[in-house]
C-alpha positions as protocol buffer text, in pm:
chain_id: "A"
residue {
  index: 1
  type: UNK
  ca { x: 2063 y: -6691 z: -2229 }
}
residue {
  index: 2
  type: UNK
  ca { x: 2060 y: -6554 z: -1872 }
}
residue {
  index: 3
  type: UNK
  ca { x: 2078 y: -6787 z: -1574 }
}
residue {
  index: 4
  type: UNK
  ca { x: 1968 y: -6680 z: -1227 }
}
residue {
  index: 5
  type: UNK
  ca { x: 2073 y: -6888 z: -926 }
}
residue {
  index: 6
  type: UNK
  ca { x: 1885 y: -6845 z: -599 }
}
residue {
  index: 7
  type: UNK
  ca { x: 1934 y: -7017 z: -264 }
}
residue {
  index: 8
  type: UNK
  ca { x: 1590 y: -7075 z: -113 }
}
residue {
  index: 9
  type: UNK
  ca { x: 1554 y: -7272 z: 213 }
}
residue {
  index: 10
  type: UNK
  ca { x: 1911 y: -7399 z: 176 }
}
residue {
  index: 11
  type: UNK
  ca { x: 1845 y: -7537 z: -171 }
}
residue {
  index: 12
  type: UNK
  ca { x: 1994 y: -7394 z: -494 }
}
residue {
  index: 13
  type: UNK
  ca { x: 1757 y: -7321 z: -782 }
}
residue {
  index: 14
  type: UNK
  ca { x: 1848 y: -7211 z: -1133 }
}
residue {
  index: 15
  type: UNK
  ca { x: 1616 y: -7019 z: -1363 }
}
residue {
  index: 16
  type: UNK
  ca { x: 1674 y: -6964 z: -1733 }
}
residue {
  index: 17
  type: UNK
  ca { x: 1559 y: -6637 z: -1889 }
}
residue {
  index: 18
  type: UNK
  ca { x: 1338 y: -6546 z: -1594 }
}
residue {
  index: 19
  type: UNK
  ca { x: 1128 y: -6236 z: -1656 }
}
residue {
  index: 20
  type: UNK
  ca { x: 1317 y: -5963 z: -1463 }
}
residue {
  index: 21
  type: UNK
  ca { x: 982 y: -5828 z: -1340 }
}
residue {
  index: 22
  type: UNK
  ca { x: 913 y: -6149 z: -1142 }
}
residue {
  index: 23
  type: UNK
  ca { x: 890 y: -6094 z: -768 }
}
residue {
  index: 24
  type: UNK
  ca { x: 1023 y: -6347 z: -521 }
}
residue {
  index: 25
  type: UNK
  ca { x: 664 y: -6405 z: -410 }
}
residue {
  index: 26
  type: UNK
  ca { x: 549 y: -6504 z: -760 }
}
residue {
  index: 27
  type: UNK
  ca { x: 864 y: -6705 z: -818 }
}
residue {
  index: 28
  type: UNK
  ca { x: 810 y: -6906 z: -500 }
}
residue {
  index: 29
  type: UNK
  ca { x: 439 y: -6963 z: -553 }
}
residue {
  index: 30
  type: UNK
  ca { x: 414 y: -7007 z: -930 }
}
residue {
  index: 31
  type: UNK
  ca { x: 756 y: -7141 z: -1030 }
}
residue {
  index: 32
  type: UNK
  ca { x: 856 y: -7348 z: -727 }
}
residue {
  index: 33
  type: UNK
  ca { x: 516 y: -7418 z: -567 }
}
residue {
  index: 34
  type: UNK
  ca { x: 643 y: -7291 z: -234 }
}
residue {
  index: 35
  type: UNK
  ca { x: 309 y: -7162 z: -111 }
}
residue {
  index: 36
  type: UNK
  ca { x: 394 y: -7056 z: 245 }
}
residue {
  index: 37
  type: UNK
  ca { x: 428 y: -6687 z: 152 }
}
residue {
  index: 38
  type: UNK
  ca { x: 78 y: -6557 z: 81 }
}
residue {
  index: 39
  type: UNK
  ca { x: -29 y: -6293 z: -169 }
}
residue {
  index: 40
  type: UNK
  ca { x: -256 y: -6073 z: 38 }
}
residue {
  index: 41
  type: UNK
  ca { x: -254 y: -5714 z: -81 }
}
residue {
  index: 42
  type: UNK
  ca { x: 37 y: -5734 z: -333 }
}
residue {
  index: 43
  type: UNK
  ca { x: 123 y: -5378 z: -226 }
}
residue {
  index: 44
  type: UNK
  ca { x: 349 y: -5440 z: 75 }
}
residue {
  index: 45
  type: UNK
  ca { x: 84 y: -5333 z: 325 }
}
residue {
  index: 46
  type: UNK
  ca { x: -39 y: -5653 z: 491 }
}
residue {
  index: 47
  type: UNK
  ca { x: 277 y: -5856 z: 559 }
}
residue {
  index: 48
  type: UNK
  ca { x: 125 y: -6191 z: 453 }
}
residue {
  index: 49
  type: UNK
  ca { x: 412 y: -6239 z: 206 }
}
residue {
  index: 50
  type: UNK
  ca { x: 690 y: -6175 z: 460 }
}
residue {
  index: 51
  type: UNK
  ca { x: 1003 y: -6387 z: 414 }
}
residue {
  index: 52
  type: UNK
  ca { x: 1363 y: -6361 z: 536 }
}
residue {
  index: 53
  type: UNK
  ca { x: 1654 y: -6254 z: 320 }
}
residue {
  index: 54
  type: UNK
  ca { x: 1990 y: -6288 z: 493 }
}
residue {
  index: 55
  type: UNK
  ca { x: 1798 y: -6302 z: 821 }
}
residue {
  index: 56
  type: UNK
  ca { x: 1607 y: -5978 z: 768 }
}
residue {
  index: 57
  type: UNK
  ca { x: 1234 y: -5964 z: 700 }
}
residue {
  index: 58
  type: UNK
  ca { x: 1109 y: -5822 z: 373 }
}
residue {
  index: 59
  type: UNK
  ca { x: 785 y: -5807 z: 178 }
}
residue {
  index: 60
  type: UNK
  ca { x: 842 y: -6055 z: -102 }
}
residue {
  index: 61
  type: UNK
  ca { x: 566 y: -5902 z: -314 }
}
residue {
  index: 62
  type: UNK
  ca { x: 780 y: -5588 z: -354 }
}
residue {
  index: 63
  type: UNK
  ca { x: 1114 y: -5761 z: -411 }
}
residue {
  index: 64
  type: UNK
  ca { x: 1238 y: -5868 z: -754 }
}
residue {
  index: 65
  type: UNK
  ca { x: 1398 y: -6209 z: -771 }
}
residue {
  index: 66
  type: UNK
  ca { x: 1689 y: -6087 z: -988 }
}
residue {
  index: 67
  type: UNK
  ca { x: 1799 y: -5860 z: -703 }
}
residue {
  index: 68
  type: UNK
  ca { x: 1889 y: -6148 z: -473 }
}
residue {
  index: 69
  type: UNK
  ca { x: 2128 y: -6381 z: -648 }
}
residue {
  index: 70
  type: UNK
  ca { x: 2364 y: -6518 z: -386 }
}
residue {
  index: 71
  type: UNK
  ca { x: 2143 y: -6416 z: -94 }
}
residue {
  index: 72
  type: UNK
  ca { x: 2006 y: -6657 z: 165 }
}
residue {
  index: 73
  type: UNK
  ca { x: 1627 y: -6667 z: 117 }
}
residue {
  index: 74
  type: UNK
  ca { x: 1408 y: -6833 z: 381 }
}
residue {
  index: 75
  type: UNK
  ca { x: 1033 y: -6889 z: 372 }
}
residue {
  index: 76
  type: UNK
  ca { x: 815 y: -7044 z: 643 }
}
residue {
  index: 77
  type: UNK
  ca { x: 901 y: -7386 z: 496 }
}
residue {
  index: 78
  type: UNK
  ca { x: 1266 y: -7323 z: 582 }
}
residue {
  index: 79
  type: UNK
  ca { x: 1186 y: -7223 z: 941 }
}
residue {
  index: 80
  type: UNK
  ca { x: 998 y: -7540 z: 1030 }
}
residue {
  index: 81
  type: UNK
  ca { x: 771 y: -7813 z: 899 }
}
residue {
  index: 82
  type: UNK
  ca { x: 477 y: -7988 z: 1069 }
}
residue {
  index: 83
  type: UNK
  ca { x: 698 y: -8272 z: 1188 }
}
residue {
  index: 84
  type: UNK
  ca { x: 981 y: -8040 z: 1300 }
}
residue {
  index: 85
  type: UNK
  ca { x: 838 y: -7714 z: 1436 }
}
residue {
  index: 86
  type: UNK
  ca { x: 1055 y: -7424 z: 1535 }
}
residue {
  index: 87
  type: UNK
  ca { x: 1030 y: -7290 z: 1889 }
}
residue {
  index: 88
  type: UNK
  ca { x: 825 y: -6996 z: 1768 }
}
residue {
  index: 89
  type: UNK
  ca { x: 588 y: -7213 z: 1566 }
}
residue {
  index: 90
  type: UNK
  ca { x: 527 y: -7425 z: 1875 }
}
residue {
  index: 91
  type: UNK
  ca { x: 459 y: -7109 z: 2076 }
}
residue {
  index: 92
  type: UNK
  ca { x: 196 y: -7004 z: 1822 }
}
residue {
  index: 93
  type: UNK
  ca { x: 27 y: -7341 z: 1875 }
}
residue {
  index: 94
  type: UNK
  ca { x: 56 y: -7320 z: 2253 }
}
residue {
  index: 95
  type: UNK
  ca { x: -104 y: -6976 z: 2264 }
}
residue {
  index: 96
  type: UNK
  ca { x: -362 y: -7026 z: 1986 }
}
residue {
  index: 97
  type: UNK
  ca { x: -205 y: -6731 z: 1804 }
}
residue {
  index: 98
  type: UNK
  ca { x: -401 y: -6773 z: 1481 }
}
residue {
  index: 99
  type: UNK
  ca { x: -750 y: -6839 z: 1347 }
}
residue {
  index: 100
  type: UNK
  ca { x: -781 y: -6878 z: 970 }
}
residue {
  index: 101
  type: UNK
  ca { x: -402 y: -6912 z: 938 }
}
residue {
  index: 102
  type: UNK
  ca { x: -367 y: -6709 z: 618 }
}
residue {
  index: 103
  type: UNK
  ca { x: -135 y: -6450 z: 771 }
}
residue {
  index: 104
  type: UNK
  ca { x: 44 y: -6693 z: 1005 }
}
residue {
  index: 105
  type: UNK
  ca { x: 345 y: -6775 z: 780 }
}
residue {
  index: 106
  type: UNK
  ca { x: 421 y: -6406 z: 745 }
}
residue {
  index: 107
  type: UNK
  ca { x: 364 y: -6346 z: 1116 }
}
residue {
  index: 108
  type: UNK
  ca { x: 609 y: -6621 z: 1213 }
}
residue {
  index: 109
  type: UNK
  ca { x: 873 y: -6510 z: 961 }
}
residue {
  index: 110
  type: UNK
  ca { x: 845 y: -6155 z: 1088 }
}
residue {
  index: 111
  type: UNK
  ca { x: 857 y: -6262 z: 1453 }
}
residue {
  index: 112
  type: UNK
  ca { x: 1161 y: -6482 z: 1383 }
}
residue {
  index: 113
  type: UNK
  ca { x: 1348 y: -6178 z: 1254 }
}
residue {
  index: 114
  type: UNK
  ca { x: 1215 y: -5970 z: 1545 }
}
residue {
  index: 115
  type: UNK
  ca { x: 1375 y: -6204 z: 1797 }
}
residue {
  index: 116
  type: UNK
  ca { x: 1711 y: -6175 z: 1622 }
}
residue {
  index: 117
  type: UNK
  ca { x: 1678 y: -5796 z: 1615 }
}
residue {
  index: 118
  type: UNK
  ca { x: 1614 y: -5798 z: 1990 }
}
residue {
  index: 119
  type: UNK
  ca { x: 1927 y: -6006 z: 2048 }
}
residue {
  index: 120
  type: UNK
  ca { x: 2124 y: -5738 z: 1864 }
}
residue {
  index: 121
  type: UNK
  ca { x: 1962 y: -5461 z: 2074 }
}
residue {
  index: 122
  type: UNK
  ca { x: 1792 y: -5296 z: 1778 }
}
residue {
  index: 123
  type: UNK
  ca { x: 1556 y: -5022 z: 1902 }
}
residue {
  index: 124
  type: UNK
  ca { x: 1208 y: -4958 z: 1766 }
}
residue {
  index: 125
  type: UNK
  ca { x: 1007 y: -4639 z: 1718 }
}
residue {
  index: 126
  type: UNK
  ca { x: 866 y: -4663 z: 2072 }
}
residue {
  index: 127
  type: UNK
  ca { x: 1189 y: -4761 z: 2249 }
}
residue {
  index: 128
  type: UNK
  ca { x: 1254 y: -4530 z: 2542 }
}
residue {
  index: 129
  type: UNK
  ca { x: 1610 y: -4640 z: 2626 }
}
residue {
  index: 130
  type: UNK
  ca { x: 1801 y: -4676 z: 2299 }
}
residue {
  index: 131
  type: UNK
  ca { x: 2100 y: -4831 z: 2473 }
}
residue {
  index: 132
  type: UNK
  ca { x: 1891 y: -5108 z: 2631 }
}
residue {
  index: 133
  type: UNK
  ca { x: 1566 y: -5176 z: 2441 }
}
residue {
  index: 134
  type: UNK
  ca { x: 1315 y: -5372 z: 2649 }
}
residue {
  index: 135
  type: UNK
  ca { x: 1145 y: -5586 z: 2388 }
}
residue {
  index: 136
  type: UNK
  ca { x: 940 y: -5772 z: 2648 }
}
residue {
  index: 137
  type: UNK
  ca { x: 700 y: -5480 z: 2677 }
}
residue {
  index: 138
  type: UNK
  ca { x: 376 y: -5543 z: 2493 }
}
residue {
  index: 139
  type: UNK
  ca { x: 384 y: -5211 z: 2307 }
}
residue {
  index: 140
  type: UNK
  ca { x: 740 y: -5285 z: 2190 }
}
residue {
  index: 141
  type: UNK
  ca { x: 632 y: -5613 z: 2036 }
}
residue {
  index: 142
  type: UNK
  ca { x: 324 y: -5444 z: 1890 }
}
residue {
  index: 143
  type: UNK
  ca { x: 532 y: -5178 z: 1719 }
}
residue {
  index: 144
  type: UNK
  ca { x: 786 y: -5426 z: 1587 }
}
residue {
  index: 145
  type: UNK
  ca { x: 507 y: -5644 z: 1443 }
}
residue {
  index: 146
  type: UNK
  ca { x: 291 y: -5358 z: 1313 }
}
residue {
  index: 147
  type: UNK
  ca { x: 376 y: -5442 z: 951 }
}
residue {
  index: 148
  type: UNK
  ca { x: 185 y: -5769 z: 975 }
}
residue {
  index: 149
  type: UNK
  ca { x: -195 y: -5753 z: 972 }
}
residue {
  index: 150
  type: UNK
  ca { x: -418 y: -6025 z: 1116 }
}
residue {
  index: 151
  type: UNK
  ca { x: -771 y: -5986 z: 984 }
}
residue {
  index: 152
  type: UNK
  ca { x: -894 y: -6233 z: 1248 }
}
residue {
  index: 153
  type: UNK
  ca { x: -753 y: -6003 z: 1520 }
}
residue {
  index: 154
  type: UNK
  ca { x: -543 y: -6266 z: 1696 }
}
residue {
  index: 155
  type: UNK
  ca { x: -302 y: -5993 z: 1808 }
}
residue {
  index: 156
  type: UNK
  ca { x: -312 y: -6054 z: 2187 }
}
residue {
  index: 157
  type: UNK
  ca { x: -222 y: -6421 z: 2146 }
}
residue {
  index: 158
  type: UNK
  ca { x: 45 y: -6343 z: 1887 }
}
residue {
  index: 159
  type: UNK
  ca { x: 206 y: -6112 z: 2143 }
}
residue {
  index: 160
  type: UNK
  ca { x: 186 y: -6390 z: 2404 }
}
residue {
  index: 161
  type: UNK
  ca { x: 352 y: -6638 z: 2167 }
}
residue {
  index: 162
  type: UNK
  ca { x: 638 y: -6403 z: 2084 }
}
residue {
  index: 163
  type: UNK
  ca { x: 679 y: -6313 z: 2452 }
}
residue {
  index: 164
  type: UNK
  ca { x: 699 y: -6681 z: 2546 }
}
residue {
  index: 165
  type: UNK
  ca { x: 997 y: -6734 z: 2315 }
}
residue {
  index: 166
  type: UNK
  ca { x: 1161 y: -6401 z: 2399 }
}
residue {
  index: 167
  type: UNK
  ca { x: 1145 y: -6459 z: 2772 }
}
residue {
  index: 168
  type: UNK
  ca { x: 1294 y: -6807 z: 2738 }
}
residue {
  index: 169
  type: UNK
  ca { x: 1578 y: -6699 z: 2509 }
}
residue {
  index: 170
  type: UNK
  ca { x: 1657 y: -6383 z: 2704 }
}
residue {
  index: 171
  type: UNK
  ca { x: 1661 y: -6571 z: 3035 }
}
residue {
  index: 172
  type: UNK
  ca { x: 1890 y: -6831 z: 2879 }
}
residue {
  index: 173
  type: UNK
  ca { x: 2126 y: -6563 z: 2755 }
}
residue {
  index: 174
  type: UNK
  ca { x: 2119 y: -6388 z: 3092 }
}
residue {
  index: 175
  type: UNK
  ca { x: 2203 y: -6708 z: 3280 }
}
residue {
  index: 176
  type: UNK
  ca { x: 2495 y: -6773 z: 3046 }
}
residue {
  index: 177
  type: UNK
  ca { x: 2627 y: -6418 z: 3076 }
}
residue {
  index: 178
  type: UNK
  ca { x: 2566 y: -6354 z: 3446 }
}
residue {
  index: 179
  type: UNK
  ca { x: 2929 y: -6383 z: 3555 }
}
residue {
  index: 180
  type: UNK
  ca { x: 3059 y: -6165 z: 3272 }
}
residue {
  index: 181
  type: UNK
  ca { x: 2792 y: -5900 z: 3318 }
}
residue {
  index: 182
  type: UNK
  ca { x: 2855 y: -5873 z: 3692 }
}
residue {
  index: 183
  type: UNK
  ca { x: 3231 y: -5850 z: 3649 }
}
residue {
  index: 184
  type: UNK
  ca { x: 3186 y: -5576 z: 3390 }
}
residue {
  index: 185
  type: UNK
  ca { x: 2921 y: -5403 z: 3603 }
}
residue {
  index: 186
  type: UNK
  ca { x: 2684 y: -5412 z: 3306 }
}
residue {
  index: 187
  type: UNK
  ca { x: 2310 y: -5398 z: 3357 }
}
residue {
  index: 188
  type: UNK
  ca { x: 2160 y: -5670 z: 3141 }
}
residue {
  index: 189
  type: UNK
  ca { x: 1825 y: -5689 z: 3321 }
}
residue {
  index: 190
  type: UNK
  ca { x: 1501 y: -5696 z: 3130 }
}
residue {
  index: 191
  type: UNK
  ca { x: 1166 y: -5588 z: 3261 }
}
residue {
  index: 192
  type: UNK
  ca { x: 911 y: -5865 z: 3225 }
}
residue {
  index: 193
  type: UNK
  ca { x: 558 y: -5805 z: 3113 }
}
residue {
  index: 194
  type: UNK
  ca { x: 345 y: -5639 z: 3379 }
}
residue {
  index: 195
  type: UNK
  ca { x: -15 y: -5741 z: 3430 }
}
residue {
  index: 196
  type: UNK
  ca { x: -129 y: -5433 z: 3243 }
}
residue {
  index: 197
  type: UNK
  ca { x: 96 y: -5522 z: 2949 }
}
residue {
  index: 198
  type: UNK
  ca { x: -46 y: -5874 z: 2932 }
}
residue {
  index: 199
  type: UNK
  ca { x: -400 y: -5737 z: 2920 }
}
residue {
  index: 200
  type: UNK
  ca { x: -338 y: -5529 z: 2608 }
}
residue {
  index: 201
  type: UNK
  ca { x: -587 y: -5628 z: 2340 }
}
residue {
  index: 202
  type: UNK
  ca { x: -696 y: -5513 z: 1998 }
}
residue {
  index: 203
  type: UNK
  ca { x: -513 y: -5421 z: 1681 }
}
residue {
  index: 204
  type: UNK
  ca { x: -149 y: -5332 z: 1739 }
}
residue {
  index: 205
  type: UNK
  ca { x: -120 y: -5034 z: 1507 }
}
residue {
  index: 206
  type: UNK
  ca { x: -74 y: -4781 z: 1656 }
}
residue {
  index: 207
  type: UNK
  ca { x: 51 y: -4944 z: 1978 }
}
residue {
  index: 208
  type: UNK
  ca { x: -52 y: -4810 z: 2320 }
}
residue {
  index: 209
  type: UNK
  ca { x: 193 y: -4570 z: 2478 }
}
residue {
  index: 210
  type: UNK
  ca { x: 376 y: -4639 z: 2802 }
}
residue {
  index: 211
  type: UNK
  ca { x: 154 y: -4385 z: 2973 }
}
residue {
  index: 212
  type: UNK
  ca { x: -161 y: -4559 z: 2855 }
}
residue {
  index: 213
  type: UNK
  ca { x: -34 y: -4897 z: 2973 }
}
residue {
  index: 214
  type: UNK
  ca { x: 48 y: -4769 z: 3323 }
}
residue {
  index: 215
  type: UNK
  ca { x: -240 y: -4525 z: 3364 }
}
residue {
  index: 216
  type: UNK
  ca { x: -465 y: -4592 z: 3662 }
}
residue {
  index: 217
  type: UNK
  ca { x: -842 y: -4596 z: 3606 }
}
residue {
  index: 218
  type: UNK
  ca { x: -1016 y: -4275 z: 3696 }
}
residue {
  index: 219
  type: UNK
  ca { x: -1161 y: -4267 z: 4049 }
}
residue {
  index: 220
  type: UNK
  ca { x: -1530 y: -4186 z: 4071 }
}
residue {
  index: 221
  type: UNK
  ca { x: -1685 y: -4046 z: 4388 }
}
residue {
  index: 222
  type: UNK
  ca { x: -2018 y: -4225 z: 4392 }
}
residue {
  index: 223
  type: UNK
  ca { x: -2147 y: -4028 z: 4692 }
}
residue {
  index: 224
  type: UNK
  ca { x: -2093 y: -3693 z: 4522 }
}
residue {
  index: 225
  type: UNK
  ca { x: -2280 y: -3817 z: 4216 }
}
residue {
  index: 226
  type: UNK
  ca { x: -2571 y: -3936 z: 4427 }
}
residue {
  index: 227
  type: UNK
  ca { x: -2582 y: -3613 z: 4626 }
}
residue {
  index: 228
  type: UNK
  ca { x: -2580 y: -3408 z: 4309 }
}
residue {
  index: 229
  type: UNK
  ca { x: -2865 y: -3609 z: 4162 }
}
residue {
  index: 230
  type: UNK
  ca { x: -3083 y: -3577 z: 4474 }
}
residue {
  index: 231
  type: UNK
  ca { x: -3007 y: -3215 z: 4558 }
}
residue {
  index: 232
  type: UNK
  ca { x: -3298 y: -2978 z: 4502 }
}
residue {
  index: 233
  type: UNK
  ca { x: -3230 y: -2657 z: 4319 }
}
residue {
  index: 234
  type: UNK
  ca { x: -3448 y: -2373 z: 4449 }
}
residue {
  index: 235
  type: UNK
  ca { x: -3698 y: -2251 z: 4194 }
}
residue {
  index: 236
  type: UNK
  ca { x: -3642 y: -1905 z: 4054 }
}
residue {
  index: 237
  type: UNK
  ca { x: -3939 y: -1673 z: 4093 }
}
residue {
  index: 238
  type: UNK
  ca { x: -3974 y: -1411 z: 3826 }
}
residue {
  index: 239
  type: UNK
  ca { x: -4134 y: -1080 z: 3898 }
}
residue {
  index: 240
  type: UNK
  ca { x: -4302 y: -855 z: 3649 }
}
residue {
  index: 241
  type: UNK
  ca { x: -4013 y: -606 z: 3673 }
}
residue {
  index: 242
  type: UNK
  ca { x: -3769 y: -882 z: 3567 }
}
residue {
  index: 243
  type: UNK
  ca { x: -3938 y: -925 z: 3228 }
}
residue {
  index: 244
  type: UNK
  ca { x: -3836 y: -684 z: 2957 }
}
residue {
  index: 245
  type: UNK
  ca { x: -4121 y: -471 z: 2834 }
}
residue {
  index: 246
  type: UNK
  ca { x: -4338 y: -511 z: 3141 }
}
residue {
  index: 247
  type: UNK
  ca { x: -4428 y: -188 z: 3332 }
}
residue {
  index: 248
  type: UNK
  ca { x: -4184 y: 5 z: 3117 }
}
């Protein structure tokens, strides 16, 4: 007899003779009735099943339960409950960052890990300064969350919710570290979202580039267009000699 012990949401669970092909997603939903992680695509493409393992986000539909004995497994239920919401969950409510709610548990789990990655200065694919990633830029958040699909297209408000928590936590960290950073002559400044960043809408994969976010709208000379439309082009008069085959 084989016994598997898993720590899920700070609670130990033991399973006897569990089928080694069982994913953590199926184990949570079918064996433990922990239904926060959703089975969307079951191919690791939508992110609805995202959970945290040792603080890092993973697709639970692609992860076998037997691989994670001794690991710290956290689902949305372990992040916060209706009566005790996490800061990020409250931000999702404040910014109306969901519609049907099916993908929301995965979005919040992924964003929770994102915030911890930012604190550790992890860069993303679109990071320009690898030594000082600026995660407050809209296209940075978009890239870091691109593994989570929202079929209701609540992306702009999801970005606002994550930004709300990021700005608060980063400002708190900066205020605590101001003296040390100045004495060490270390630049710990973060660029806040510009107006153009806040106006980014639509699906976040692929994210807009920095050039697209800062590009100025094209200037149109209305007068030149009007003059061109009213200008008269002189008619061309053909003569018999101009036509091939005539008088030849």
